[in-house]
N, C-alpha and C positions, 0 to 999 in steps of 0.2 A: 611405186612408193610415192606417198604424198609428202611433198617438201613445200616449205613456205615460198621458196623460190620459183616453184612451178605452178602455184596456184594463182587465181584470178585476185585482184585486189580486194573485192568484197570478202572473199573467204580468208585471205590473209588479215584483213582488219578484224573479222570475228575471232580468228584464232589468237591473234595479238591481244585483243580485248580481254579474252577469257583468261589467257595466261598471265596478263597484267593483273587481273582481279585475284587470281589465285595467288600470285607472288605477294601482292599487298596484304591479303589475309594471312599468308604464312608469316610474314615479317611481323604482323600484329598479334600472332597467336601466343607469343611467349615461348614457343618451341626453339630448340636449337636448330640450325639449319640441317643437321644430320636427322633430327626427328622429323622436321617438315618434309624432307626428301622421303623418308619412310612412309609417311602419311600419304603422299602422292601415289607411292606404289599400291598401298592398300586401296585407296580411292580408285585407281585404275583397275584393279581387280575387281572391285565392287561394280563398276561401270560395265566391265566386260561380262560379269556373271548376269547382270540385269539384262544387257543386250542379248546374251545367249537365251535367257528365258523367253525373251519376247520373240526371238527367231526360232524357238523350239530347237535349239543347237546344243552342243556340248560346251558346258562351262569351261572344261580344260582346253579345248580348241580356241575358245574366245580369249582366255587368259593368256594362252601363248601368243596370240596375235597382239594382245595389248602389251605384252613385254617388248615384242618387236616394234611396236609403234613408240613405246617409251624410249627405246634405244635409238630409234630414228630421231625422235625429238631432241635427244641429247646432241645429235649431229647438227641441229639447226642453230643458227646464230641468234643470240638473244638481242641483238641490235634492233630488231623488229619491235621490241617492247619499249624502247626509249621514248617514243612518242607518248606512250600510255602512262609511263612511270614519272615523267617529269612534271 
């Protein structure tokens, strides 16, 4: 399982930068936090479907993996974003 604590610094920086970018856009979107979270779920599924099509794999399998990764992400500390959001 990929965790920010187990990644090299360069990957952690890229993950943090993307997450910070997403957070900034979510805050500026005018959506409620609940609506923004739902949008992230929809976007995650869309990414999984696109990845599945590129790999000639089952979209359902990739969607299930995306759900696991989203849950894994929720287990991560958001402290890594502080450098990007300040």
